[in-house]
N, C-alpha and C positions, 0 to 999 in steps of 0.2 A: 645181705649183701648190701652196702649203704649205694644206692644208684642215685646220681646227680644229674636234674634234668633241667636244661638250660629253659629259660623264659620261652625263647622262640620255637625249642624241639616241644615244650608242652602247647602252646598254641597250633604249632602245625599238625600236631596228633589230634588237637581237638576237634581242628578243621578237618581233618581228614576222616574222624569219627562222624563230623555232621553229615559230609559227602555222602559217606558209605551209608547212612541210616536214609539219605536222599533215596537211596536205589529204590526205594520200596516205592516210590512215585511212578516207577517205572509200571508198564505191564507185565504179568507174571513170565511170560515168555521172552521179554525183553532181558527182566531181571536173572532169569537162568543163564540165557545167554552172557550176560556181562559177569556172572560170577564162575562161568567156565572158560571153555576155549573161545568163545565168539565174541569175546567183549569188543573186538573192532565194528563187528557188524551191528552190535546193540545199539553203538553209539554213531550207526549211520543217522543221517538226517534226512527227514522225510523228501523224498523227490515227488515232485509237484508239475502239473501239466503247463503252466502259466507262473511267469516270475513272481515275485512276492512284490515288487514295489508299486506303487498305485498310480497310473496316469489319470490326468483331469485334460479333456478337452483335445486341442491338437498340442502334438508333441513338437517342440521347433527343432531347427536341425542349428546347431550351435556354430557360429562363424568363430574359428581357430584364434583368429589375431585379436579376439577378446580374452584369450587366457592369459592370466597375470603374467607370467612368462614370456609371451609373445607380446604384450603390448609394453614391454620393458625395451623392445626392439624398436617403436615408432610412437607412442603415447607419449608427449614431452610433458605431460601435467603430470603423469606418476614422477613421484620422489627418487623412482628405481631406474627412471630413463637413463641406458645403459651409455647414451654419448652425451648426458647433461653433466652438469659441472658435480652433480652429485652421484652419477654413475658409479658403483663399485666402490661407494667410499666404506664400507666395513672392512671390506678387502685392502684397500688402502692402509685403514687405520689399523688393522690387525699386523699388517705389515712394518709400518712406523713405530708400531708397539714392541715388536719381536727385534728391530733395529737399536732401539733405545735401552733393552734388554729390561722392558717392565711388560712381557706378554699376559694378557689375562690367562688363566688356569682353562687347560684345554686347547688355549691356542698360540702354544708355541711354536718354535722354529719346525722340530719333528711334526708335532701333530698337525701342522700345515703341509707341511711335505705329502704327508701321509694322504689327506683331502687333494692334492692337488693332482698327487700319481694316480690316484684311485678311478679320477673324473678322465683321462686318458682317452680308453675307447668310448668311451660316452660322446664325447664330442667328434672324434673321427668316424665313428660308426653311423653317425646320424645323418651323414651325408649318406654314404652308403643305402642306406634303409629307406629312401625318402622317396622311390619309385617302383614300379611293377617288374617283376623279374620276368621272362619270357622263359618257355622251355627250353632245355638244354639236355637232350637225351644221350647217355653216354654213347660214345662214338660205335656205330654199326648196328645202334636200335632205330625203329622208324617210328615205333607205334608207343603210347604210353602205357603204363602198367595196368592191365586190366586185373581189377577187384571188386567188391562187393562193398556197399558204404560202409558196414558193419567192419568188415577187416580195414579197411582204408582208417577209419576211426582210431583202430586198434593200433595199426602200422605208423602214424604221424604221432598220436601219445608215446609209444615207446620209442620214436626216433626225439622227439622231445627231451624226454627224460634223459635219454643218452646224449644230448646236448646241454643237459644241466638244468632241467625245467625241476621245480621243487614239486608245482602241482600243473595240470595239464586236463582242459574239457573242450569240448566245442559245441558250436551252435552254428543254428542257420542266423545269416547276417542279415539284423534290423536296421535298415538304412533310415532310421530315425537317429541312429548312433553316428552315423557318418556326418563328418563336419559340412556344412553349407560350402565354404570356403577354407583352402589349405593354408595356412601362413608356416613354411617351415624353411629349414637352413637356405635354401636354394634361394629364398625369397630376401635374405637380408644378407646377402654376400656384399656388404660395406665398408664402413669404417671399424667392422666386428674383426675385418683382419687385424688393426692394430689393437683392437681388444684382445684379441686369441694369442699375439705376441704377448702383451704386459700380463695376462693371467697365467698362460702357461710356459711361456719363455719359448716358444717355437715360433721361430725368425720369418718362417714360410707362411704361418698362418693354416696353411690346409684348407685355405678356402675358395681358391681360386680367383675367377674376374670379379671385380666389385662393382657396386654403384655407388652413386654420390646419394647424401639422405634426401637430396630434391626426387631423385629417382625412386627410392624405395618408397615415399610416400605417395606417390602416384602409380604403384605399381598394381597391374590385375593379376589378382590370384586367382589361380586357377579351383574351379567348380569341382568338388570332387566327382560328380554325378557325369562331368565330362573325362574324366580319368578311368574310373573303375568301372569296368563292363557290368553289365546286370546277370552276366552267367557265373561272375565272383562273388558266390553268395554262401560261402560257407567261412566259418572261424576257427581257427585252434587260437586257444586262449592258453597262454602259461603264466605261472607266476614265480618270480624269485626272492626266494626267501631272504630277508634280512637277519642280521645276526641279534640276538635276545641279548646278551652282553655289551656289543656295541651300543644299541639303543639305549640301554642303563647309563650312557655317558651324554645325554644330552642336558645343558646345549654345548657341542663341543666338536672339535674337528674331527673326531675317533666317528661318531654319530654320522658328519658330513660325508666321513670318508665311506662308511659302510653303504651309505645312501648312494652315492655315485658310483660305488665298486657294484653295487646290483644294477645299476643304469647301465654299467658298461658291459656286465655280464649278460645282460638283457640282449644287447646288439649281437654280442658273441651268438649266443643262442638263434635268435630270431634268424640272422644272416645264414648260418649252418641250417636251419629248418627251413629256409626258402629255397636253396640251394636243394637241398635234398627232393622237395616238393619236383622242381624243374627238372632233376632225374628222372623223378619218375613220370616225367611229360606234363606237366600242368603248370598253370600262372601262379604265382606269391607274389602277395604286398605284403612284406614284413613290417610292423610297426612296434614301436617302443613308445619312450618318451615324446616322439615325434611320429606322426599318423595320421592317417585319414579320417579317423573319427575316436569316438570316447573309448577308451578302454575297457572302464567300471562296468557299465551297464550291460557291456559285451561278456566281462566274469560272469556278470550276473546270469545271466542268460545260458552261460555255460556250465553251470551250475559248481561254481568255484568260492560261491559266498553270498552276500547282502551287504548292501551300504549301512552304514552306521551314522549316528549324529555328527561325527569327525569329517564326513564326507569320504570316508575310504572305504575298500572292499573289507569287509571281515569275512576271513578264513575261517573253516572249521578248524583247524591246525594249527593256523598260523596268524590268528586274530588279523591285525589288520598291517602286517610286519613282512608286506609283498610288495615288489612292485611289478606291474604288469605288462605283459607284452603279446606279441602273438603274431599268425600270419593268416591273411584273407585270401583264399583260392578259389578254382574252379573243379577242384577235386571233388568228386561225390563221396559224402561220407555222412554215419548217422551223426545225429547231434543228442549231445546229452540233456536231460531234464534239470531243470532249475532246483534248487534246495530250498526249504522253509527252517532256518535256524532259531527263527523269535526274534531276530536282531532288535527290529523297531520296538517290539514290546520292552526290551531289556533296556533299549537307550531311552526309554521314556522313564524310567527310574534312575538312569542314571547321567550324569550330565559332569563327568568328572575329567573328562578332553576338554569342556568349555572351563569348568572352572580351571585348570590351570593352562589356557592358551594364554601367553602373554600379550598377544597381540589384538584380543577378544573379537576374534573373526569366527567363533563359533558359536552359535545362538545358545543361551543356557534355557530357555523355553520348550514347551512341547509345540509350538505353534509351528509346524511342518506345513509348508506351501507349495504350490506347481508354480506360482509366479515366478519371473527372472526378477529377483529384489537386486541384483546387483547385475551388472556390464559383464562380470566372468560368470555366471550363470546362468542357466538354460530353463526356457519354461514346458510346462507339460508333464513331469514327472513329481510327486509330493516327496518334498525332502526338507532338512533342515539346511538351510542357504549358509555359504560359506561365502565370507567376505575376501575371496582371495588376493584381492589385490592389497588388502590392508594387511593379510599375511605376510606377502610378498616383501611390502615396505618393511614389513621388521625384521625379516630375514638381511635386508641390505643395510638397516641399520645398526644390525648388532653381532658383530663379527663372524659375518657371512655363512652363520650357522641357518641350514635348511633346517630350521625348527621341528624337531620331533617330539613334542609334549604330545602331541594326539595320537601319536602312536605309542609311547612311552607310557602313560596313566592310562589307558584303556584296559580294562579289566580281560579283555579277550587277550590281550598281548602277554603269553606266559611262555616258560618252556616248552617245548612241544613232549610232555610225558602223560601218562595214562588216568592221572590225577587231574590234571589240568585241563585234560580232554572232556572227562567227565563233569568237572567244574562249568566249562563252557556249555557243555550241554544241556547243563541244570539251570544257565542263566537266566532265563525268563523265568522261571517258576522262581528262583532265589531274589532278582532284584537287587533292590539297594543292600539285603543283606550280604551279597555278594561283594559287593563296593566296601562296605565295611570292614569285610573280612579281607578283603585284598589291602586295605591300609593297614589293618594291625599286623597283618604279616608281613608287611614291609615291603610289599612287592614296588610299590609307586615312590621309593627313598633313591633320587638317584645316585650312581655312585662316580667315584673319583675318576680322572683319566690318568692317573699315574699308577693306580691299580691294574689298568687295563694293559700297559706297557709293562708291569713288573710279573706278567704272568708267564707261567713256564712254556714255553715255547714247546718243548716235548710232551707236554700236555695240553695245547691249545688246539681245539678242534672247533672252531667256529661253524654255523649253522649244522650240527652233526645230525645224522639222520636220528628218527625216532626213536624214542627211550621206551 
């Protein structure tokens, strides 16, 4: 029988053969597990006593007003200053193009509507999660739920999964990751009220009392140490998966819509999880895109992955395609151990995120540093420094797209299948060969937005479970 094999099928078959050949680099015990029913166990990453990041000298406490997003609310020197003449120019240009009948691909009326509606709970929920929630026991109960640290960790993880977490881990709070000062929504209740109306069409703004620009500049920001009691020293860290196919539509409103859907959903998750912990009789401070500290190092401490060249968390199953959120609590619980995935070793052989960063915000060399190279970076942990202000300025100048290239092009960003999990496990060994394979198989090719809308809704299952 004459069987025709497409070039792509042949290449994928060859790649799979090579990957299976690589199984023999595993120890015999691991190889036997992988060939049998213990595949998932064999591909578990090594748990370590200390996180794999390298600290140098004193670790600084980051001032959250230097976050690139925060600077947009007060730093008039930035091109993306929201209340200046250039603020929101990309959004305005996108709307003008739509009104004129000349929208850019991926930024038409339908695409824009999906993005703006996806961001609603992100904006509303950010206010509700900016403070500590005190215990509120169910009626008739007077004492907190009594449990062991091991059961408590199991309990909160099951609750987090129930509320929609894709991945979840626990850790002790390292207060180095807390902000020195917290710059949050309550700090910029100003003419942002008008901005809210313009961007989201919500006439009441949902912001409550406002401040003048002058009041905003002289505002005394809260010190996190004054807000967060010392006994609140446990963290539940959650990751919300973003859809692989949506991120293949970068740069477009589809990718941005998926980003903000995840941000919105993390508010749903952490508000429910915090309330669950309250009903159990403990205090909880939910954090998402706004919160008391740096989420990525907390996620590393909780064993959810390692930080890559792109400045993002690299998760074993979902790569960089996660939004991180969680809850800080005084509920005693067992901490998970960090993992060693070999991400730094792989990233030293791969700079595809830097090569495809349109704002050139990601360094291409291997000169990792613990210095605060930019005003948006912190000192004390060795890493590739990201110029976040340059990145944010690019977003504002280019069709409102929260550019997802650093997620899309990353070789760890793959559908969550057994073959791809195996490739991720072998990444530190394969190095640049994996990058070349990635490009050959077409995983780095962006897809058009029209094909996303044209999918069969009855067969469309975004963020599907493990295959």
